[in-house]
C-alpha positions in Angstrom: 27.3 136.0 101.6 25.4 137.8 98.9 24.2 135.9 95.8 22.5 137.3 92.7 19.5 135.2 91.7 17.8 135.3 88.3 14.3 133.8 88.2 12.8 132.2 85.1 9.2 131.3 84.2 6.5 132.6 86.5 8.8 132.5 89.5 9.6 136.2 89.0 6.0 137.1 89.6 6.5 136.4 93.3 8.7 139.5 93.6 7.0 142.8 92.7 9.4 145.1 90.7 11.6 142.2 89.7 13.8 143.0 86.7 15.4 140.1 85.0 18.4 142.0 83.7 19.4 142.7 87.3 18.0 139.7 89.1 17.7 140.0 92.9 20.4 140.0 95.5 19.9 137.9 98.6 21.9 137.3 101.7 22.5 133.7 102.6 24.9 132.2 105.2 28.3 130.9 104.2 27.9 127.3 103.2 24.2 127.6 102.4 22.7 124.9 100.1 20.3 125.1 97.2 17.5 124.0 99.6 18.4 126.9 101.9 18.1 129.4 99.0 14.8 128.0 97.8 13.4 128.2 101.4 14.5 131.8 101.7 12.8 132.6 98.4 9.7 130.7 99.6 9.8 128.4 96.6 8.5 125.0 97.7 9.9 121.7 96.5 6.5 120.9 94.9 7.1 123.8 92.5 9.9 121.8 90.9 12.4 124.6 90.7 15.7 123.8 89.0 18.8 125.7 90.2 21.7 126.2 87.8 25.1 127.6 88.5 27.7 128.1 85.7 25.7 125.8 83.4 25.5 123.0 86.0 22.2 121.7 87.5 22.5 121.6 91.3 20.9 119.2 93.8 19.1 120.3 96.9 22.0 119.6 99.2 24.7 121.2 97.0 26.4 124.2 98.5 26.1 127.5 96.7 29.4 129.1 95.6 30.2 132.7 96.7 29.7 135.5 94.2 28.5 133.3 91.3 25.1 134.2 89.7 22.4 131.6 90.3 19.5 130.8 87.9 16.3 129.4 89.3 14.2 127.9 86.6 10.6 126.8 86.8 10.4 123.2 85.6 8.1 122.6 82.7 5.5 119.9 83.1 2.6 118.6 81.0 1.9 116.1 78.5 
């Protein structure tokens, strides 16, 4: 299934030519999880990405819905 992903923070720098207004379209298998998507995008768990769908923060093992835009946010750290 195809999913439109919008990247926030410095995550978009990983994809040359990325345009936030369009996002990127990726092909993932039916029933893919958040963890599967992040692996496909080569975003490691240590980068602390937060995945949001329809205003809801998803966990790593949550399945991604079909045809719903996905936001991948870079977590903010510091002190």
